[in-house]
N, C-alpha and C positions, 0 to 999 in steps of 0.2 A: 620146355622149348627145344625144338630140334636144332641141330648144328648145320651151319652153312656148308654146302657141298658144291664143288666145281663139277658140273655135269659134262662140260665140254670146253676145250680150248680150240679156238679158231685162229689160224695163222694165215695171213695174206701178205705176200711180198715181204716176209719177215725173215731176215738172215737167209738161210738156205732153202726156205720154204716159199713156193709160189702160191700154193693154196693147200691147206690141210685142215682136217677136223679131227681132234684128238679126244675121244670119249674117255671120261674118267668116272670112277664110282667111289662110294664110301669104302673104307677099308684100305687094303694095300693095293697100290697101282705100281706095277713094275714096268719101266720103260727100258727096253733092251735094244741092242743093236751094236754094230761095229763102231769103232772110233771114226769120227768125222761124219757119221750118218745124220746128225742133227738132233740127238737126244737132248743135249743140254739146252738147245735152243727153245725147247718146250718150257723148261723151268725158267729160262730168261724171259720168255714171253709172259709167263704168269707174273713174274716180278714187275715187269714193265707195266702190265695192265693194272696191277695193284698199286702203282704209284711210284715205283722205284725209278730214279732218274739216272742211275749209273749201274753198270754191270762190270763184272770182272773182265769181260772180253772187249768192251767198247767204251771209250771215254766219252763219245758223243752218241746221242740217240739216233742221229742221222746215219751213223755207220751201221745201224741195225737194219736198214732198208736194203732189200735185195738189190744186187747190182743191176743197174739198168732201169730201175724203177724210181718213181718220184715219191710215192706214198706207200706206207706200210700200215697194216692194221692188225692188232691182236684183240681178240674178244674172249672174255670168260663168260660162260653161260652158267649161272648160279641157281641152285635149288633153294627157293625161298618159301617152300610150302610149310604151312603151319602144322604144328603138333600141339595138342592140348590147347588149341586156340591162340598159340603164340608163334609168330614168325621169327626166323633168325634176324632179319632186318625189319623191325616192327614198323618203321615209318614208310616202307615201300609196300603197298598193298597188292603185290603181284606174286604169283607162285614162281615165276621165272624172272630172274634179273639178268640183263645183259650189260656187261661193262666192257666198253671198247676204248682203245687208245689209238689214235691216228698219229703217225709220224711223217714229217715232211723233210725233204732233202735240205731245205733252207734252215733246218733246226727247230722249226715250230712244231707244236703238237697240240692236241686237244683231246678231251675225254667226252664220252657219251655214256649215259646210263638209260637203258631202254629207249635208245634213239634220241634222247634229249641231251644237248651239250651241257656239260657241267664243269665245275672247276676241279683242280687237283685236290683241293680241300675237301670237296664233297666225296671224292673217291677214298681219300685217306680216312675220312669219317666213317665210311661204310665198312671198310675192312678192319680198321682199328677198333671199331665198335664191337666186332666179334672176336677180338684178340689177335688179329693177324697183322703182323708188321713184317713186310718183306725184307726190310733192312736188318732184321734180327736173324743172325745166322743159326740161332737155335730153332728158328721156325723154317727158314729156307736156307739150306746150306749148299751154296753153289760149288762148282768144281774148284778144287784146290783150297776151299775154305777150311778144311780140316787142318791144313798147315797154318793157315791164318789164325784159326782158333787157338792153336798151340802157343802162338807168340802174343796172343791178346793178353793185355795186362789183367791181373786179378780184379782190379777195380772195374774194368769194362766187362769182364766176364760176369761179375756180380750184377751189374746193371742189366745185362742181357737176360740173366736168369730172372731178375725181378720183373722185367717187362713180360717175359714169356709165360711166367706163372700167374701173372695178374697182380703182382705185389708192388707195382710202380707207385700206386697211390700212397703207400706208406712212406716212400722216399719223398714223393711230392708233398705229402703232409709235413714231413720234416723240413723240406726246403721252404714251404709256405710259412712255417713257424720261424725259421731262420730269417727269411725275408722280412716277415713282420717284426721279428726281434731287431733286425738291422734298422728297419724304419723307426722302430720305437727308440733304439739307441741313438739314431740320428736325431730324432725328435727330442730325445732327452738331452743330447749334447747341445742342440740348438736352444732348447728351453733353458738349459743351464747357462749358456752364454748370454741369452736374453736376460735371465734372472740376475747374472752378475752385473751386466750393463745397467739393468734397472735398479739394482741395489746401489751402484755407484751414483746413478742419477738421483735416486731417492735420498741417498746421504747428502748430496749437494743441496737438494731442495729442502730436506729436513733442517739442515744448517740454516738456510735462509728462512725457513718457517720459524725456527726457534728464535732467530734474530728478529724476525718480524714481530713475534709476540713479545719478545724482550723489549724491542723498541716501542711497541705499542704500550707495554706496561710502564716503560720509562716516560713516555709521553703523557700517559695518564697521571703518573706520579708528578711529572713536571707541572701539568695543568693544576693538579691539586696543590702543589707547593706554591704556584703562583697565586692561587686563590687564598691559600693560607697566609702568604706574604701580605696580600691586600688586607685580609681580616686582621692579621697581626698589627698592621699599621693602624687600622681603624681602632682596634682594641687599645693599642698604645695611646692613641689620641683621646679615646673615650676615657681611659684611665687618667690621662693628664688633665682633661677637663674636670673630671670628678674630683681629682686631688685638689685642683685649684679652688673649685667650688667649696670643697670641704674646708680648706684653709680659710677661704673668705668667710665661711659660716662661723668658723671658730674666731677669726679676727673680729667679725662683726659682733659676736656675742661678747668678746672681750671689750670691744669699744663701747658697747651698750653698758656694760658693767662699770667701766671706767667713768663714762659720762654720769651714770648714777652716783658713782662715788664722788666725782667732782661736785655735783649738786649737793650731795650730803655734806661734804666737807665745807662747801660754801655756807650752807645753812648753819653748820656747826660753828664756823668762824664768825659769822655775823652774830650768832647767839653769844659767843664768848666775848666778842667786841662790845656788845651791848652791856653784858655783865661787867666788863672791864670799866666801861664808862660809869656805870652805876657805882661800882666799888670805888672808883677814883673820886667821884663826887662825895661819896660817903666818907672817904678817907680825909678829904679836904675839910669837910664839915666837922669830923671828929677831931681833926687837928686844931681847929679853931676853939674847940671846947676842951682842950687838954687840961686847962686850969681848973676845971670843975671837979677834978678828982681822979683818984687812981682807977676807978672803974672805967673811965673813958680811955685811959691809956691801954688798958687790957684789951678793950674792944678794938682800939686803933691797931694794936699789934695783930689781932685776928684778921682785920680787914687787909692790912698790909701783906700778911701771909697769903691770904686768898688771892690778892692781886698778883702776887708772884706766880701763884699756881695758874691763874687764868692766862696771864701773859705767856707763861711757858706752854700751856696747853694750846693757846691761840697760835703760837709760833709753830708748834708741831703740826697743827691742823693745816696751816698755810703751806708748810713744807710738803705735807702729804698731798695737798691739793695741787701744788706746783709739780710734784712728781707725776701725779695722775695726768695733769695737763700735758706734760712732756710725753708720757706713754700714749696719750690720746693722739698726739701729733704723729708719733711713730706708727701707731696702728692705722691711722688715716693714710699715711704715706704708703705703708705696706699694702693696705686695701687698694690703693690707687694702682700700685704695681701689679697686684694680683688681678685687678680688673683688666689691666693691659695684657697680662699673660693669658687671662681667660679668653680675651678676644682672639689672641694669636692661636691659642689651643683650639678654640672653636673654628677658627678659619682653617687650621690644619685638618681638623676633623671633617669639616665640610669638603675640603679638597680630597681627602682620602675616601669619603663616602661617594664621590663621583663614580668610583669603580665598583660599587656595591653590586650592580647588575652583572658585571663581568665576573665578580667573585662568587656569585651564586649563593647557595645556602650558607648561613652563618657557620663559621668554624670557631669554636671556643679553644683556641690554641694557647698553650702556656709557653711556647718557645719564643725566643727573641728573633728579631729581624735578622740578626747576624747568623744565627743558627740555620734559619730557613734559607737565607741567601747562600750560605756555604753548601747546603745540600743541593740547591738548584745548580750551583757550579759543578758539583760532582756529577749530577744527572746529565748535564750538558756535555761534560767531558766523555761520559760513557756513551751518550748518543753519538758523539762525534767519532768515537772509536768503532761503532757499528757500521758507519758509512751508509750508503744508499741501499735500501732493500726494496726489491720490486713489490708493488702492491698486490700482484697476483700470486705471491709466494704461497699463501695458504691453499689457494685453489690448485696450483700446480703440485704442491706437496700431496694434497688429497688425491689428485688424479694419478700421480705416480705411485702413491701408496696403494690405490685400488689396482693399478696395473701390476705392481709387485705382488700383491696378495693373490691376484688372479694367476700370475705366472707361477707363484709358489704352489698354489692349489693344483695348477696344471702339472707342475713338476711332480707333485705327490701322486697325481693320477697316472702320469707317465711312468713313474717309478713302480707303482702298483701293477700297471699293465706289463712292465718289463718283468716283474716278479712272476706274474701269472703266465706270461709267454714263455719264460724260462722253464717253469713248471710243465707247461704244455709241451714244449720242445723235448724236455727230458722224458715225458711220458710217451710221446710219439716215437722217440728213439728206442725206448724200452719195448714198445709194441713191435716196432720194426725188427729189433734184434730178436724178439721172441718168435715172430713168424718165420724169420729167416733161419734161426737155429732149429726150429721145429722142422722146417723143410729139409735142411741138410741132414737132420737126424732121420728123416723118413726116407730120403733118397740114398743115403750111404749104404744101407744093406743091399739094395738093388745093384748099386754100382759095384760093390764087392762081389756080389753073386755073379754078375755078368763077367767080371774079370776072372773070377775063380774058374769058370767054365773053359777059359782059354789059357789057364795056368798063370794067371796074373794076380797081383794083390795091389791094394791102393786105398785111398780115402779121399774124401772131399772135406775141406775144412774152411771155416771162415777166419778172417783176420782183420784186425784194426776196426772192430765193430763199434768202438767208442766214437769214431769219426766217420760219418757216412761218405765223406769225400775221399777218405783213404781206405775205407773198407773194401774188401775184395774176397774172392773165393779162389782157393788154390786146389788144384787137382794133382794128386800124386799117384804114381803107377810104378810097378816093378814086375819084371818077368823072369822066369826061370830061377826063382829063389833069390833074386837080388832085392835088397831093401827098396821100398817105394821112394821115388824121387819126384821132384816137381816136374809136371808136364811142361815141356818147352820144345824149342826147335832143335836142340842139340843133344839132349840126354836120351832120346829114344829114336828108334828107326821110324821110317815112314809108316810101316805097318803097325808098329806099336802105338804110334800117335793116333792112327786111325782107330785101332781097337779101343784105346782109352777114351777118345772122343765119342765113339759110338756107345760105349758103356755109359758115359755121362748122359748122352741124349736119351738112351733107353731108360735110365734111372729117372729122368725128368718127365717122361711121357705121361704118366698119370696125373701130373700137376700142370701141364701146359694148357693154356686157354685157347690157343688157336685151333680151329676145327680142321685146318689144312696144314700139313707139315711135309717138308720135302728135303731130300738129301741127294746130292749128285756125286756118283762114283766114289762112295766112301770106301769101297773095297779094293781100289786100284792097287794099293801097296800091300794088301794082306796076302798071306799065304793061303793055299786052298783050305787048309783045316780051319783057320780063323774065319775065312770068308764064309764057309758053310755054317760054322757055329753062330756067327753073327746073323746070318740069314734066318737060321732056325729060331733064334731068340726074337728076331723082328717079326717073324710069322706068328710066333707064340703071343707076342704082345698084341698084334693086330687082331688075333682071334679073340682076345679079351676086351678089345676096344672097337666095337662095331660102329660107333658114332664118329670115329676119327677117319679122316681121309689122309693117307700117307702115300707120298709119291717118292719112289726110289728109282734112280737112274743108275744103270749098271751096264758095263760092256761085257760082263762075264757070262759064261754059259750057266743056265739055271738047272741045277740038279736036284733041288729040294724044295720046289715051289709048293707042291701039294695042291690043295684046293682053297687057298686063302688069298689068291691074288687075281687082279685084273691085269693081264699081261698085254703090253703094247710093244709091237716091233716097229722099229724105225730103220729105214735104209735110204741110201742116197742113190738116186737113179739119174745118171747123166747130169750131175751137178744140181739136182733138185731133190730135197728131202721129202719122203713120203711115209705115211703110216701104212706099212705094208700089211700088217695083220694085227688085229686086236682080239683078245680072247678073255672072257670073264669066267672064272671058275671059283665058286664059293659053295661051301657045304651048306 
């Protein structure tokens, strides 16, 4: 792709110009003329047309309008012809591009590209797209900017170099990573705060959730205990009924046995009584016949003995019968009491069975009513200590648990993003340091070589490269055998600062991206020897860089131009600057 070239600068009512056309070419363009002729106005016009809104000579654009005029115009005619099928400005399909800026006395202005009004953004886009930033003094160094460059901070110098050589994207990439890291850190902090808040809220709802399920468990336990209490009462009543019935069965069996015994004793008593009567009659009969002999007496003794036995036996039987009858009465009384108790027990059982439906499935408990009642009291006391628990506690807990887990997962993702971004940032810093160190390594020999030709020494070095905001470039220079010191506004003379700055510019030339470069009166403070040496080195560089357009403004007489420059003479005629003569000489 070819480089963008300014073919012509047209000035109309601009500063000291009424109307002039300044032809330029690729390579070296020398604009010469006495002081006050209007040489610097050409460079100012280029800067204004490319979008610079402030110059070192005028704080207001309106001050650049020629005295007595209301409107000024500067136009750059650009060569946009394609080489190898590619144009310098690819989105404008014209071989010639005309960029104009109109200035009004009321402070307003506007831009035109090829006769169509455009915004300043469009103009900046055009020139910055080819690497030309008029506000970068390494691209366009206006009058007195050599002094300004000397006092520019190392940090700002480094930024100028980065932009001029096309390395700004490395710094932008670092800042993008830092900005992304700051956003991530902010997001991480916000997420951390949300996570802490969610953790507190989750702890609150977890406590309520635990209480809810504890209360639910206690209520379930209480409901079971109340059922158990009912069944314990039923079981107790059932056991009471069964026990009474068992006693009645035993008493009835005993009564039946006694009644049989009474009947048996009665029969036995009657039999003994009958026997007694018979024996008594026999005894009387035998007693009447005692006189009949000893045999009768013996039998009478036997009968009498038997009578005694029967009487004794009869008495025993009657006593047994009487005892049995007493026992029978006792059993009947006991059975009567048991029947009464049974009725009461059955009534109590029936009363307790009314709660069967409420009690649910039968519970075969072995605990007493007192044990169950004591546990119910304990459960009630525990429930009372829990207090009121919202019914939505489980759902709220689950909702906050989900939120907490999501925030926790997000925190992990943000933490991973932070780690990756830090790695990315460190890698981008490493790449940035690498390209800058390589650049300084490449330009240092040229810088030393240029200084060496005028009896100087020095070096270019980077500092604070661990921090892009504090990183800078320092230029050191020394002359006549003195050790190199930092380039500043105090340590060198004006000519020495000019030599060092030009040496730095020349060292950078092979790396600059802008197709157009300009410097105004760099040689004002140089002695003739240094001025001629610098001019020769500039001519040598331009002879090796045919695609670059370099504009040099000088009030000095040219003694070593040779055939490498397009020479433009400017003079002031009756208060009006004119391009008096233009000559192109190239081998």
